[in-house]
N, C-alpha and C positions, 0 to 999 in steps of 0.2 A: 333243710326244711323249715325249721325252726325261723329261720330270717324270712321266707317267704309266707309265712303263716304271720308273723308280726306286721309283715309290710299289708298284706289283706285286710288285717283287724283295722288298722289307722286308715286305709282307703277308700275301704268299702261302703260308709256313709255318703262319701261325696261322688262314688259311683254310681251309687243309687240316686242321688240329687239330680246328678247330671243326665242320668238316663230316664229320670222321670221327666224332665224340661223338653228333654228330643222327643221323648213319646209322646207329651200335652201337645207340644208344637206340630209335629209331622200327623195326630190322628185328629187336630182341630183343624188341618186344613181339606182332609176328607169327610168330616164331620162324622165321626167314628167316635161315638159316647164311650163305649167299651174301652177303646184305646186311650181316650181324657182318661176316663175313670183310672186304669192303671197306672195312667204317668201321675195321677195325683197320689195314688197309692207308695208309688216307689220314693216320691218326692217327702212325703209324709213320713216315710219309712226312716231314711235318711237324716232327715231334721229331727225327728224323736230320737235316734242315736246319738246324732252329734250334739243334742241337749241335753240328756241323761251322762255322757261321758265328762262335757262340760262341768254339769251340776256337781258328780262325783267327784272328780279331781280338783274343783274348787274348794268343796268342803275337807276334801282328804289329804291336800296338799300332795298329791301323788305325780309323778314327773311322766311328761308324755311317753317315753321309749324307756325301754328298761335292758339293760346291758347283762 
């Protein structure tokens, strides 16, 4: 179970970003403003987490994966 948690921790922001892009593209085809807004929020959340991780790991010299 610990391995699954670690995997989800690492990939979740990228899944948020990809989901956001897909949501924006599909919602914009139908003109759904709420859908586009939701996609932007997903994309922003993913980018924020990646940026925070990059900043923290860069300043603290922390490896990506712990064993």
